[in-house]
MARDREN-855543 format. One record per residue (C-alpha): x, y, z. Coordinates in steps of 0.001 Angstrom, whole numbers, plus 524288, in hexadecimal, padded with zeros to 5 digits. Example, Ala and Ser with C-alpha at 12.3 -4.5 7.8 and 13.67 -1.06 7.14 Angstrom:
<pts>
east: 8300C | north: 7EE6C | up: 81E78;
east: 83566 | north: 7FBDC | up: 81BE4;
</pts>
This chain:
<pts>
east: 85465 | north: BBE0F | up: 582F9;
east: 856FB | north: BB0D1 | up: 587D1;
east: 8574A | north: BAC35 | up: 59594;
east: 85F55 | north: BA19D | up: 59C5B;
east: 858BE | north: B93D9 | up: 59C23;
east: 8508E | north: B9251 | up: 5A80D;
east: 85207 | north: BA086 | up: 5ABE0;
east: 844E7 | north: BA7AE | up: 5AD14;
east: 84374 | north: BB320 | up: 5A4D9;
east: 842BC | north: BBF7D | up: 5AB58;
east: 836AF | north: BC722 | up: 5A8E0;
east: 838FD | north: BD60E | up: 5A7E6;
east: 82E2A | north: BDD4A | up: 5ADAF;
east: 829F9 | north: BE9D8 | up: 5A6B9;
east: 82522 | north: BF66C | up: 5AD2C;
east: 816AE | north: BF197 | up: 5ADD7;
east: 81B95 | north: BE6C4 | up: 5B681;
east: 8226E | north: BEFCF | up: 5C0EC;
east: 81C2F | north: BF249 | up: 5CDC6;
east: 81428 | north: BFEB5 | up: 5CEBD;
east: 81E22 | north: C04CF | up: 5D751;
east: 82935 | north: C01CA | up: 5CE66;
east: 82188 | north: C0872 | up: 5C2A4;
east: 81E99 | north: C13DA | up: 5CA06;
east: 82D1D | north: C1617 | up: 5CE75;
east: 83170 | north: C1372 | up: 5C113;
east: 8271B | north: C1C97 | up: 5BAF4;
east: 82AAF | north: C27BF | up: 5C52A;
east: 8398D | north: C25F9 | up: 5C2B5;
east: 837E5 | north: C2602 | up: 5B3CE;
east: 83021 | north: C3358 | up: 5B4D7;
east: 8397F | north: C388C | up: 5BE68;
east: 844D7 | north: C3434 | up: 5B54D;
east: 83DDE | north: C3A80 | up: 5A91A;
east: 83BDE | north: C4764 | up: 5B0D6;
east: 84A07 | north: C466C | up: 5B4AC;
east: 84EA0 | north: C44B2 | up: 5A6AC;
east: 84565 | north: C4F8D | up: 5A193;
east: 849F0 | north: C59A9 | up: 5AC30;
east: 85856 | north: C5683 | up: 5A9C9;
east: 857CD | north: C5783 | up: 59AE6;
east: 85026 | north: C64D4 | up: 59CD3;
east: 859BB | north: C6A11 | up: 5A67F;
east: 865FD | north: C6506 | up: 59E6F;
east: 85F99 | north: C6B80 | up: 592DF;
east: 85D1A | north: C77EB | up: 59A0E;
east: 86AE0 | north: C7902 | up: 5A0AF;
east: 870B3 | north: C7598 | up: 593CE;
east: 8690A | north: C80BA | up: 58C80;
east: 86C23 | north: C8975 | up: 59758;
east: 87B38 | north: C86F2 | up: 597F0;
east: 87CA0 | north: C8670 | up: 5891D;
east: 875D6 | north: C93C4 | up: 58804;
east: 87FA3 | north: C9968 | up: 5923B;
east: 88ABE | north: C92DD | up: 58AD3;
east: 8860A | north: C9859 | up: 57D00;
east: 8850B | north: CA571 | up: 583A7;
east: 89399 | north: CA534 | up: 58753;
east: 896D2 | north: C9EA7 | up: 57A82;
east: 890CB | north: CAA49 | up: 5729F;
east: 8986A | north: CB3D5 | up: 57AD6;
east: 8A504 | north: CACA5 | up: 578CD;
east: 8A18D | north: CAC1C | up: 56A5D;
east: 89FDE | north: CBA7D | up: 569C2;
east: 8ABFF | north: CBD1C | up: 5708B;
east: 8B309 | north: CB43D | up: 566E0;
east: 8ABFC | north: CBAAB | up: 55B54;
east: 8AED7 | north: CC7E2 | up: 55EE6;
east: 8BD28 | north: CC4BC | up: 56200;
east: 8BF77 | north: CBE4A | up: 55441;
east: 8BC11 | north: CCAF7 | up: 54DEC;
east: 8C351 | north: CD536 | up: 5557F;
east: 8C27B | north: CE3E6 | up: 551F0;
east: 8CDEE | north: CEB22 | up: 54B8C;
east: 8DA2C | north: CEE2F | up: 5550A;
east: 8D7CC | north: CE199 | up: 55CB9;
east: 8E712 | north: CE2A8 | up: 5614F;
east: 8EB18 | north: CD797 | up: 5576D;
east: 8E20F | north: CCD1E | up: 55D89;
east: 8DF64 | north: CC16E | up: 5560A;
east: 8D161 | north: CC25A | up: 551E8;
east: 8D09E | north: CB478 | up: 54B6A;
east: 8D193 | north: CAE0B | up: 559CF;
east: 8C47C | north: CAEB5 | up: 56149;
east: 8CB56 | north: CA7D1 | up: 56D0D;
east: 8D217 | north: CB4F5 | up: 570B4;
east: 8C426 | north: CBAA8 | up: 57305;
east: 8C331 | north: CBFF3 | up: 58114;
east: 8B93E | north: CBA27 | up: 58B23;
east: 8B9F4 | north: CAC2A | up: 58592;
east: 8B965 | north: CA225 | up: 5913F;
east: 8C035 | north: C95FE | up: 59304;
east: 8BB9C | north: C8B0B | up: 58A57;
east: 8B7A6 | north: C947B | up: 57FAB;
east: 8B9D1 | north: C8F1D | up: 571E5;
east: 8BC8D | north: C9829 | up: 56637;
east: 8BF9F | north: C9582 | up: 55831;
east: 8C058 | north: C9DF3 | up: 54BD9;
east: 8BD3B | north: C972A | up: 53F32;
east: 8C1AC | north: C9D7B | up: 53377;
east: 8BFEC | north: C9767 | up: 52508;
east: 8BB6D | north: C8AED | up: 52B47;
east: 8C809 | north: C88FA | up: 5334C;
east: 8C9E1 | north: C8B88 | up: 541A3;
east: 8D1F8 | north: C97A6 | up: 542A9;
east: 8D2CB | north: C9829 | up: 5517B;
east: 8CD00 | north: C9054 | up: 55BE3;
east: 8CF6F | north: C8C74 | up: 56A7B;
east: 8C9DF | north: C8B78 | up: 577AA;
east: 8CCF6 | north: C93F7 | up: 583A3;
east: 8D0B0 | north: C8A7D | up: 58ED0;
east: 8CF13 | north: C8D5D | up: 59C93;
east: 8DC3B | north: C9512 | up: 59E32;
east: 8D80B | north: C9DD1 | up: 59348;
east: 8E163 | north: C97E5 | up: 58898;
east: 8DE09 | north: C93FC | up: 57BE8;
east: 8DC6A | north: C8516 | up: 578CF;
east: 8DC2E | north: C80D4 | up: 56B08;
east: 8D20B | north: C7881 | up: 56486;
east: 8D4E4 | north: C6B24 | up: 55E8F;
east: 8D334 | north: C6987 | up: 54FF7;
east: 8C6F3 | north: C6109 | up: 55285;
east: 8C0B9 | north: C6C23 | up: 55AB7;
east: 8C3DB | north: C76B3 | up: 55042;
east: 8BE9D | north: C6D9C | up: 5460E;
east: 8B17F | north: C6BB4 | up: 54D4A;
east: 8AFDA | north: C7AE8 | up: 54E19;
east: 8B04A | north: C7CC7 | up: 53F30;
east: 8A331 | north: C76E6 | up: 53D5E;
east: 89C54 | north: C80CF | up: 54719;
east: 89212 | north: C885E | up: 54033;
east: 893BE | north: C9795 | up: 54297;
east: 886D3 | north: C99BF | up: 5492C;
east: 881A2 | north: CA010 | up: 555D5;
east: 87DAC | north: C92FE | up: 55B10;
east: 88764 | north: C8C29 | up: 56341;
east: 88B7C | north: C7E93 | up: 56128;
east: 891B0 | north: C7343 | up: 569A3;
east: 89DE2 | north: C6B92 | up: 565E1;
east: 8A601 | north: C6167 | up: 56BBB;
east: 8B49A | north: C659B | up: 56B55;
east: 8BFD4 | north: C5E62 | up: 570E5;
east: 8C0AA | north: C68C9 | up: 57C0E;
east: 8B1FD | north: C65E7 | up: 57F14;
east: 8A477 | north: C6A02 | up: 57B28;
east: 8A2A0 | north: C779A | up: 576A5;
east: 89798 | north: C8083 | up: 5735C;
east: 89B2C | north: C8858 | up: 5669E;
east: 896A2 | north: C93CB | up: 55EAE;
east: 89C60 | north: C9897 | up: 55210;
east: 89B61 | north: CA5BB | up: 54DF3;
east: 89ED4 | north: CAB79 | up: 53FDA;
east: 8A7EB | north: CB710 | up: 53FF2;
east: 8AEA4 | north: CBE51 | up: 53444;
east: 8BB8F | north: CB5F8 | up: 53425;
east: 8B431 | north: CA991 | up: 53664;
east: 8AD66 | north: CA22C | up: 541B9;
east: 8AF52 | north: CA3C8 | up: 55082;
east: 8AC1D | north: C9801 | up: 558A9;
east: 8AA1F | north: C98EF | up: 566D0;
east: 8A7A6 | north: C8E57 | up: 570B7;
east: 8A5C8 | north: C8B44 | up: 57EC7;
east: 8A7A6 | north: C7E41 | up: 58608;
east: 89B89 | north: C762A | up: 589B6;
east: 8A1F4 | north: C6F1B | up: 595DD;
east: 89BC1 | north: C7784 | up: 59F5A;
east: 88E49 | north: C75AB | up: 59974;
east: 88FBD | north: C6789 | up: 597AB;
east: 894D9 | north: C653E | up: 5A535;
east: 889DE | north: C6C6E | up: 5AB90;
east: 87FD0 | north: C6459 | up: 5A366;
east: 886D2 | north: C5812 | up: 5A6F5;
east: 88691 | north: C5B9A | up: 5B4DC;
east: 8779E | north: C5ED8 | up: 5B401;
east: 874F4 | north: C52C3 | up: 5AE95;
east: 87D06 | north: C4A63 | up: 5B809;
east: 87646 | north: C51CC | up: 5C3BA;
east: 8692D | north: C5054 | up: 5BE53;
east: 86AD7 | north: C41A2 | up: 5BB62;
east: 86F56 | north: C3F4F | up: 5C91E;
east: 8645E | north: C46C9 | up: 5CE75;
east: 859FA | north: C3FC6 | up: 5C5D6;
east: 86013 | north: C3253 | up: 5C964;
east: 85FA8 | north: C3660 | up: 5D798;
east: 851D8 | north: C3ACC | up: 5D6D7;
east: 84E0C | north: C2EC5 | up: 5CE72;
east: 85414 | north: C25D1 | up: 5D863;
east: 84DE0 | north: C2CC8 | up: 5E4A5;
east: 8410F | north: C2CA4 | up: 5DD16;
east: 841C7 | north: C1EE0 | up: 5DAC5;
east: 844CB | north: C1B53 | up: 5E952;
east: 83AE4 | north: C24C1 | up: 5EE97;
east: 830CE | north: C1FDA | up: 5E49A;
east: 83293 | north: C1120 | up: 5E8F5;
east: 83082 | north: C14A7 | up: 5F6F6;
east: 8250E | north: C1DA7 | up: 5F461;
east: 81E7D | north: C14D2 | up: 5E9E9;
east: 82092 | north: C087C | up: 5F2AB;
east: 81A32 | north: C0F5A | up: 5FE0F;
east: 80F23 | north: C14CE | up: 5F598;
east: 80C70 | north: C079A | up: 5EE63;
east: 80D29 | north: BFF3F | up: 5FBDA;
east: 7FE83 | north: C009B | up: 5FDAD;
east: 7FC47 | north: BFAF4 | up: 5EFBB;
east: 80536 | north: BEFE0 | up: 5F401;
east: 7FDFA | north: BED28 | up: 5FFF4;
east: 7F158 | north: BEC1F | up: 5F88D;
east: 7F851 | north: BE344 | up: 5EEA9;
east: 7FC8E | north: BDAD6 | up: 5F9FD;
east: 7EE30 | north: BD9C2 | up: 5FEA2;
east: 7EAA3 | north: BD5AA | up: 5F08C;
east: 7F5D1 | north: BCC92 | up: 5EFC8;
east: 7F26D | north: BC5A3 | up: 5FD8F;
east: 7E3D6 | north: BC3A1 | up: 5F7C9;
east: 7E8F3 | north: BBE00 | up: 5EA75;
east: 7F007 | north: BB3E2 | up: 5F239;
east: 7E450 | north: BAED8 | up: 5F94B;
east: 7DDFA | north: BA262 | up: 5F5A1;
east: 7D12B | north: BA7C6 | up: 5F1E6;
east: 7CC1D | north: B9CF9 | up: 5E92C;
east: 7C6C8 | north: B9436 | up: 5F399;
east: 7C4D6 | north: B928B | up: 60135;
east: 7C1A7 | north: B9C82 | up: 60B76;
east: 7C8E0 | north: BA939 | up: 60996;
east: 7CA04 | north: BB41C | up: 6128A;
east: 7CDB5 | north: BC0B8 | up: 60BA1;
east: 7D235 | north: BC8FA | up: 615A7;
east: 7DC21 | north: BD044 | up: 60E76;
east: 7D988 | north: BDEF1 | up: 60CB3;
east: 7E059 | north: BEB81 | up: 60896;
east: 7E292 | north: BF3A2 | up: 6153B;
east: 7D9BD | north: BFF8C | up: 615EF;
east: 7E4D1 | north: C0919 | up: 614F3;
east: 7E6F1 | north: C035C | up: 606C8;
east: 7D96F | north: C02FF | up: 6033C;
east: 7D569 | north: C1135 | up: 60243;
east: 7CE27 | north: C12F6 | up: 5F5A6;
east: 7D1DA | north: C20D7 | up: 5F4FE;
east: 7E03B | north: C1D41 | up: 5F11B;
east: 7E590 | north: C1575 | up: 5E507;
east: 7EB1E | north: C0B5A | up: 5ED07;
east: 7DFD9 | north: C0B94 | up: 5F6C1;
east: 7D693 | north: C0945 | up: 5EBC4;
east: 7DCBB | north: BFCC2 | up: 5E7BE;
east: 7DD00 | north: BF7F7 | up: 5F54A;
east: 7CF27 | north: BFBE3 | up: 5F715;
east: 7CB84 | north: BF45C | up: 5EA86;
east: 7D2AE | north: BE86C | up: 5EF4B;
east: 7CB8E | north: BE85A | up: 5FC5D;
east: 7BF23 | north: BE91F | up: 5F502;
east: 7C2E6 | north: BDE1D | up: 5EC19;
east: 7C739 | north: BD60B | up: 5F74F;
east: 7BAB7 | north: BD7C1 | up: 5FF4D;
east: 7B270 | north: BD3E0 | up: 5F30B;
east: 7BBFB | north: BC7B4 | up: 5F119;
east: 7BA48 | north: BC45A | up: 5FF46;
east: 7ABCA | north: BC520 | up: 5FEDD;
east: 7AC06 | north: BBCB9 | up: 5F2BC;
east: 7B4BB | north: BB23E | up: 5FA28;
east: 7AC3A | north: BB249 | up: 605D0;
east: 7A039 | north: BB030 | up: 5FDCE;
east: 7A74C | north: BA53C | up: 5F5E5;
east: 7ABE9 | north: B9F29 | up: 60394;
east: 79DD1 | north: B9F0B | up: 60871;
east: 798D8 | north: B995A | up: 5FC18;
east: 7A325 | north: B8E92 | up: 5FCD1;
east: 7A177 | north: B8BFF | up: 60ABD;
east: 7927E | north: B89AB | up: 60818;
east: 79570 | north: B80B0 | up: 5FCDC;
east: 79F6B | north: B78CF | up: 6048B;
east: 795F6 | north: B777F | up: 61049;
east: 78BEC | north: B736A | up: 60753;
east: 79435 | north: B6867 | up: 600F3;
east: 79912 | north: B6491 | up: 60DEF;
east: 78B44 | north: B63BA | up: 6136A;
east: 78604 | north: B5DAD | up: 60771;
east: 790EC | north: B53A6 | up: 6071C;
east: 78F25 | north: B50AF | up: 615C2;
east: 7807D | north: B4E93 | up: 6145E;
east: 781B6 | north: B4675 | up: 6083A;
east: 78A3E | north: B3CA5 | up: 60F1B;
east: 77F20 | north: B375C | up: 61768;
east: 7752F | north: B334E | up: 60C41;
east: 780B8 | north: B2EFA | up: 603E2;
east: 78403 | north: B25A3 | up: 60F47;
east: 77656 | north: B216B | up: 6102A;
east: 7751E | north: B1EEA | up: 600ED;
east: 78185 | north: B164F | up: 60295;
east: 77BAE | north: B0F48 | up: 60E2F;
east: 76EA6 | north: B0CCB | up: 608BF;
east: 7748A | north: B0768 | up: 5FBBB;
east: 77D68 | north: AFE5C | up: 603AD;
east: 770DD | north: AFA56 | up: 60AFE;
east: 768B9 | north: AF7A4 | up: 5FE1E;
east: 7741D | north: AF005 | up: 5F844;
east: 77492 | north: AE707 | up: 60461;
east: 76653 | north: AE53F | up: 6072D;
east: 76003 | north: AE64A | up: 5F9C1;
east: 75FFB | north: ADB75 | up: 5EEF8;
east: 762F0 | north: AE5E8 | up: 5E315;
east: 7614C | north: AE2B1 | up: 5D4BA;
east: 76D11 | north: AE4E7 | up: 5CBEF;
east: 767F6 | north: AF1FA | up: 5C793;
east: 76518 | north: AF641 | up: 5D587;
east: 772DB | north: AF23D | up: 5DA38;
east: 777FB | north: AFA50 | up: 5CF55;
east: 76FA4 | north: B05DD | up: 5D2BD;
east: 77399 | north: B03F0 | up: 5E16A;
east: 78212 | north: B0368 | up: 5DCE9;
east: 780AD | north: B1089 | up: 5D5CB;
east: 77ADE | north: B1657 | up: 5E24B;
east: 78569 | north: B11C6 | up: 5EA14;
east: 78EE7 | north: B16E2 | up: 5E00D;
east: 78A55 | north: B248C | up: 5DF3E;
east: 787F2 | north: B2549 | up: 5EDE4;
east: 79698 | north: B22FF | up: 5EFA2;
east: 79A3E | north: B2CB8 | up: 5E5C2;
east: 790DD | north: B368C | up: 5EBBE;
east: 7971B | north: B3385 | up: 5F947;
east: 7A4B0 | north: B3554 | up: 5F364;
east: 7A02F | north: B429D | up: 5ED6C;
east: 799EE | north: B46E9 | up: 5FA58;
east: 7A72C | north: B42D0 | up: 601B7;
east: 7AF36 | north: B4AF1 | up: 5F827;
east: 7A6AC | north: B56DE | up: 5F8CF;
east: 7A721 | north: B5651 | up: 60841;
east: 7B5C4 | north: B5539 | up: 6076D;
east: 7B6B4 | north: B60D1 | up: 5FED8;
east: 7AD9C | north: B6856 | up: 6080D;
east: 7B5CD | north: B6537 | up: 61393;
east: 7C2A8 | north: B68BA | up: 60C65;
east: 7BCA8 | north: B75FD | up: 6087D;
east: 7B956 | north: B78CC | up: 61638;
east: 7C753 | north: B7727 | up: 61A1C;
east: 7C653 | north: B69B5 | up: 62101;
east: 7D438 | north: B6604 | up: 62365;
east: 7D907 | north: B585E | up: 61F66;
east: 7DC80 | north: B4E86 | up: 62AC6;
east: 7EB33 | north: B4FF0 | up: 62876;
east: 7F4B2 | north: B44A9 | up: 62ACD;
east: 80127 | north: B3F6A | up: 6260A;
east: 7FFB5 | north: B3860 | up: 61878;
east: 809D0 | north: B317B | up: 610DA;
east: 804FB | north: B35B0 | up: 6035E;
east: 80C07 | north: B2A50 | up: 5FCB2;
east: 80608 | north: B2015 | up: 60467;
east: 7F8F0 | north: B262C | up: 601EF;
east: 7FA74 | north: B2600 | up: 5F3EF;
east: 7FEE5 | north: B17E5 | up: 5F3B0;
east: 7F2FB | north: B1350 | up: 5FABA;
east: 7E951 | north: B1B2A | up: 5F316;
east: 7EED1 | north: B1876 | up: 5E4DC;
east: 7EF63 | north: B09C0 | up: 5E94D;
east: 7E0BF | north: B0A38 | up: 5EB65;
east: 7DEA2 | north: B1158 | up: 5DE2D;
east: 7E5E6 | north: B065A | up: 5D7F3;
east: 7DCB3 | north: AFD28 | up: 5DCD7;
east: 7D00A | north: B03C9 | up: 5D952;
east: 7D449 | north: B096F | up: 5CC30;
east: 7DB66 | north: AFEF1 | up: 5C5AC;
east: 7D990 | north: B0457 | up: 5B879;
east: 7E35F | north: B0F79 | up: 5BA7E;
east: 7F1B9 | north: B0E28 | up: 5BD13;
east: 7F606 | north: B1306 | up: 5CA23;
east: 80408 | north: B179B | up: 5CDA9;
east: 80960 | north: B1C37 | up: 5DA3C;
east: 8164C | north: B23BC | up: 5DCB3;
east: 81925 | north: B269C | up: 5EAA0;
east: 8260D | north: B2841 | up: 5F18F;
east: 82BB2 | north: B1F7B | up: 5FB6A;
east: 82C55 | north: B29FC | up: 605C0;
east: 8201D | north: B2E7D | up: 60BFD;
east: 819B9 | north: B3B46 | up: 6065A;
east: 81293 | north: B40D8 | up: 61245;
east: 80805 | north: B4B3F | up: 61264;
east: 7FE8F | north: B5035 | up: 61CAD;
east: 7F14F | north: B4CA0 | up: 61830;
east: 7E3E7 | north: B4713 | up: 619DA;
east: 7E5C3 | north: B3906 | up: 615AE;
east: 7D71F | north: B3733 | up: 61264;
east: 7D740 | north: B43F3 | up: 6098C;
east: 7E408 | north: B40BF | up: 6035F;
east: 7DF07 | north: B3387 | up: 60051;
east: 7D33E | north: B39FD | up: 5F98F;
east: 7DC45 | north: B42ED | up: 5F216;
east: 7E40A | north: B3743 | up: 5EC2D;
east: 7D7F8 | north: B2F96 | up: 5EA3F;
east: 7D137 | north: B3AA1 | up: 5E296;
east: 7DDAD | north: B3C4E | up: 5D9DE;
east: 7DEA6 | north: B2E76 | up: 5D704;
east: 7D047 | north: B2D20 | up: 5D463;
east: 7D078 | north: B3978 | up: 5CB49;
east: 7DC05 | north: B3250 | up: 5C416;
east: 7D4C6 | north: B25D1 | up: 5C305;
east: 7C739 | north: B2BB7 | up: 5BF20;
east: 7CBCC | north: B346E | up: 5B45C;
east: 7D52B | north: B2BF0 | up: 5AD32;
east: 7D3B7 | north: B204E | up: 5A5C5;
east: 7D709 | north: B1284 | up: 5A983;
east: 7E58A | north: B0F26 | up: 5A857;
east: 7EA88 | north: B1CB1 | up: 5ACDC;
east: 7F62F | north: B1D9E | up: 5B57D;
east: 7F3E4 | north: B25A7 | up: 5C1D5;
east: 80060 | north: B28D1 | up: 5C973;
east: 800A9 | north: B2D3B | up: 5D71C;
east: 80D62 | north: B334D | up: 5DBB6;
east: 81146 | north: B383D | up: 5E944;
east: 81D20 | north: B40CF | up: 5EA7B;
east: 8232F | north: B4CA0 | up: 5F163;
east: 82386 | north: B5A59 | up: 5EAE7;
east: 830B1 | north: B600D | up: 5E6CB;
east: 83126 | north: B6903 | up: 5F2F7;
east: 82E18 | north: B5EAB | up: 5FBB2;
east: 8225D | north: B6597 | up: 60193;
east: 81703 | north: B5E74 | up: 5FAA6;
east: 81286 | north: B5061 | up: 5F8F0;
east: 80DB4 | north: B4E71 | up: 5EAE5;
east: 80350 | north: B447F | up: 5E700;
east: 8019A | north: B4348 | up: 5D8B1;
east: 7F753 | north: B3AEB | up: 5D15D;
east: 7FA08 | north: B3A2E | up: 5C23B;
east: 7F225 | north: B331E | up: 5B80B;
east: 7F466 | north: B3038 | up: 5A9AB;
east: 7E6DD | north: B33F0 | up: 5A5ED;
east: 7E1D4 | north: B3C1A | up: 59A7C;
east: 7E400 | north: B4957 | up: 5A381;
east: 7DAE5 | north: B53F1 | up: 5A7CF;
east: 7D531 | north: B5E1A | up: 59F75;
east: 7DDA2 | north: B6A87 | up: 5A1A2;
east: 7D141 | north: B73AD | up: 5A25C;
east: 7CCA2 | north: B6A25 | up: 5ADD9;
east: 7D962 | north: B6B95 | up: 5B5DC;
east: 7D5E6 | north: B795E | up: 5BABE;
east: 7C931 | north: B739F | up: 5C1DA;
east: 7CDE4 | north: B65D1 | up: 5C479;
east: 7CD93 | north: B67A7 | up: 5D3CA;
east: 7C056 | north: B6F03 | up: 5D32F;
east: 7B4FA | north: B67F8 | up: 5D93D;
east: 7AB9E | north: B6025 | up: 5D0EE;
east: 7B4DE | north: B629E | up: 5C5AE;
east: 7B59F | north: B56BD | up: 5BD77;
east: 7BBCE | north: B5473 | up: 5AF54;
east: 7B804 | north: B46C3 | up: 5AC31;
east: 7B8B7 | north: B4A31 | up: 59DF3;
east: 7C6C5 | north: B4EB0 | up: 59F17;
east: 7CB8D | north: B4210 | up: 5A473;
east: 7C56F | north: B34AB | up: 5A178;
east: 7BEFE | north: B2C75 | up: 5AB9E;
east: 7B308 | north: B24B0 | up: 5AFAC;
east: 7B14C | north: B27FD | up: 5BD7F;
east: 7A89E | north: B338C | up: 5C1B9;
east: 7AE87 | north: B3DA2 | up: 5CA9A;
east: 7A84E | north: B4871 | up: 5D349;
east: 7B38D | north: B52C5 | up: 5D04C;
east: 7B6C6 | north: B53D4 | up: 5DE35;
east: 7C32D | north: B4AE1 | up: 5DF3F;
east: 7CC94 | north: B5494 | up: 5DAEA;
east: 7C698 | north: B5F5A | up: 5E298;
east: 7C70B | north: B5746 | up: 5EEED;
east: 7D5B5 | north: B542A | up: 5EBA5;
east: 7D8D3 | north: B631E | up: 5EA2C;
east: 7D15D | north: B668A | up: 5F6FF;
east: 7D877 | north: B5AF7 | up: 5FFCB;
east: 7E606 | north: B5EDE | up: 5FA05;
east: 7E39D | north: B6D70 | up: 5FCB1;
east: 7DEFB | north: B6A27 | up: 60A6D;
east: 7EBFC | north: B634E | up: 60C5D;
east: 7F3A4 | north: B6ED3 | up: 60810;
east: 7F7CA | north: B690C | up: 5FAFF;
east: 7F40F | north: B6B47 | up: 5ECD1;
east: 7F08E | north: B637C | up: 5E06E;
east: 7F47D | north: B6536 | up: 5D2F7;
east: 7F021 | north: B5ECF | up: 5C60D;
east: 7F6AB | north: B5E13 | up: 5B8E5;
east: 7F177 | north: B566B | up: 5ACDF;
east: 7F396 | north: B533C | up: 59E82;
east: 7F04C | north: B47A1 | up: 596B9;
east: 7F70A | north: B3BDC | up: 59C79;
east: 7FA85 | north: B41DA | up: 5A9F4;
east: 7F235 | north: B47BF | up: 5B3CE;
east: 7F7FF | north: B4B63 | up: 5C1C2;
east: 7F236 | north: B4F05 | up: 5CEE1;
east: 7FD08 | north: B5371 | up: 5D814;
east: 7F985 | north: B5534 | up: 5E665;
east: 8040D | north: B5CE3 | up: 5EF1B;
east: 80227 | north: B5B49 | up: 5FDAD;
east: 80B9E | north: B60B5 | up: 608EB;
east: 81536 | north: B56B6 | up: 60CFE;
east: 81469 | north: B5359 | up: 61BB1;
east: 81DFA | north: B4DBF | up: 62606;
east: 822C6 | north: B402B | up: 62036;
east: 81B8A | north: B34C1 | up: 624EE;
east: 82109 | north: B2754 | up: 6275E;
east: 8260F | north: B2034 | up: 61BB3;
east: 81CBB | north: B1545 | up: 61616;
east: 821F2 | north: B0777 | up: 619F4;
</pts>
C-alpha cells in the first residue's frame, strides 16, 4: 500500500497496543456475543425442531385422511376415489396429489375459502421425484415452501403437504427479536462496562500518574526532593492495585534515600573543591610573587632563568585551574550570575578580534547581524564561554584552520544563537557523549599541541545552563560546530 508523498503513514495498533480497559470491554463483549449467538442457535434449533414435529404430526394425519380417501370401500355413492383432495377434514393450504404411472393424475391446494387451486406444471414436475417414504421432505414451490410426505397406495402414490409459512414466520420473528435483544444487551453492557471499568481502574491511573510525575523529574544531577507518593488509600498491599501502589512507594523511598546519599556526597565533594581551590589561591599568589621578586633581585644564569620561567608558567596554569574549579563549585552551589544587558554581537566582535591578534596561525571569521542581539547575561561569564570555545577550536586544530563565529536569532525569535564552527579534523563520535564531562580530554581525537585541563567545555555548559540556555555540538571531518542558545532579552540601543 502506498501513501501520499509527505503524508505520514498511519500505524494500525493491534489489540496488544490497546488500553487495558478497552481490552477488558472487548473481551467481555466478545464473550457475551458468543453466549448470545450460542443461546440463539440452540433456541432456534429447539423451536424449529418442536414446530417441525408438530407440523409433521398434522402432516401425517392429513396424509392418512388422503390415503384412506383414495381407496374407498365399495358402495361409496359414486365418489371419485382417485382424487385425494376430496377427503374430509383437510385444512386450508393442504396440498394433495395422486401420482399414477409416473404422472400426476390429480393435484391441487385447498385455499382459505375451501376451494381447489390447481398446481402449476413446474410444481407438479417437482413432485414426481419425491420418494415414497415415511420421512417428510421440504420443497420450494411457486405457492411457497411446503413440507411433503409421499405414501404408496394400490393405484400409485399419494402426496400430502402442508405449508411452512407459519413455521418460517415464527422462526424469523424469534430471530429478529433475539437479535434486537442481544444487540441491546451488548450496547448496554458496553456502556455500563465503560463506566464500571473506568471507575475500577481509576486507582490504577492515579498510581500511574504518580509514576509519570516522578519519571519527569530531573534526577540525574542537583538536589532532588522526591516528595511524590501514592496516597495511602491506594497503597493497601491486600488489594491488586494497592500492592502496585505499595511497591511503588517502597521503590520511591529507596530512590529518595539513594538521591539524598548522592546529594550529601556531591555536597561534600563540592565543598572540598571550593575550600581547596580557595586555600590554594594564597600559596599560588605567593609563588608568583616570589618568582617575580627573584627575577628582579637576583642575577640568574640562563638555566636558572629558564627554570624560573617554568615555575612561573606552571604557577599561572595552576592558578587558572584553581579558578576554574572554584567557578564550577560556585555554579554547582547555584550561585546566580550577575545579569546585565549584553549585546551578543558586540561581545563576539571584541573577543574574536583579540583571538585574531593572539593566534595568527588560524583564520578567524566573524558573522554578526547589523541589529543588536540582546541577552540578559553575566558579561564576564559570557566572555569566558566564548573564550573557551575559541580556545578549544584553536588548541585542537592544526594551523591554517578556519574558525567562524556567527551570531543570529533562532527561527522562532525566542533565542539568540552563538555558533563556533571550525574546519578541523572533527571529534571522535565515541567522545561526543562525554565531551562536556569534567576532566574529559580527547587529545588523540583532534590534533593539537597545547595541553588542556578538560574543564573548559564543562565550564561552558555550566555557565550556559545557569543562564537558562543550552549548548549543542555536532562534528564530522571538516566541520565541528558548537551552538549556544540563550534567551533573547529586551533590545538594547543599536551600535554606533
